N, C-alpha and C positions, 0 to 999 in steps of 0.2 A: 512431468514440474518442471522449472525453469529453474531451478534456483531451491537448496532446503535449506532452511535455517539450522547454524549448527545453537547444541542445549544451548550454551554462554547468554546470543540474541534471543531465546527461547526465554528464562531465564530476567535475560530484564526485562522486555519484554511482558513476563507475567506480572516484576516484582515491582521493578521500577515505577512506567511508563505511566500505572493508574492515581502511582503518584507524582505523579509531576505533573496534577491533573491542569493545574491555576498556567505550565509552564508553555501551553502547546498551544501551539499559530490553530486558528480556526479554520477549519479544510477548508472551507469556504472560500477564505482568502488563497490559501496555493489553489484551488479550481478558480480562481476570478486569473492568477494571478499569468496563475501558465497556459493559460483558457480551455482546460480537460472539458471533454463534454460530460451530460450528468453518468452516462453511461462510466468512461472516463475517471467520472469519482470516482460511483456507486466500488466498480472498482479496486481505487488505494485504500478506500476505509479502512476495506478489509484483506488486505495483503502487504499493508504497511502493515498491521501490526501480527502480520506471523500465519494466514491463512493462508490452505491449499490453493489451487488451480480445482483438485476437485466442492474443496465447500462452499469455493465463492463462483461453482457453475450452480449451489445443487438453491445457496439463496440467493442468487440473482435469477432464477431462471434463462438459463442459456448456457450453450456446447462447450468444454473445455474449447475447442478451436477458440469462436470470440474471445474468451475470455484471454484465454493466451498469447491472441493479437493486440486486443488489451492492454496488457502488460508491459511487449512490445514497443506502441506504440508510447504507453507512458516514461517508459523508458529515453525514450525517443522524445516528448515536449519539454519532459523533466531534464535532461544531460544525465544522469545517471548511474551509473552500472551497473547497478545489486538493493537489490534488498534495504541494504542498511545505509546507503544513500537516499532514499528515498525517504526512510526515520529523518536524519539528519533535517529534513529540507522540517522538518515539525515540533523538530521539538528545538529551545533559543540553546 
């Protein structure tokens, strides 16, 4: 895995994020604003909420190396250094 989440972030994702649905930016705007490919947007959608590379691999029927490549590309395109920074992009 490129990054494992601390327990406190997992609790945040499970308990806080679903309650803030109205505060979340449309992921389509993230895709458009950062010129993400469709596969990058799919990886982003799962990765930002704590899915592991293995889980994303299964859901998107791609190899782990492919998913890891897209995660690295997301870091570059979004100009972030970790998953928490990605999460900040979708929260107001």
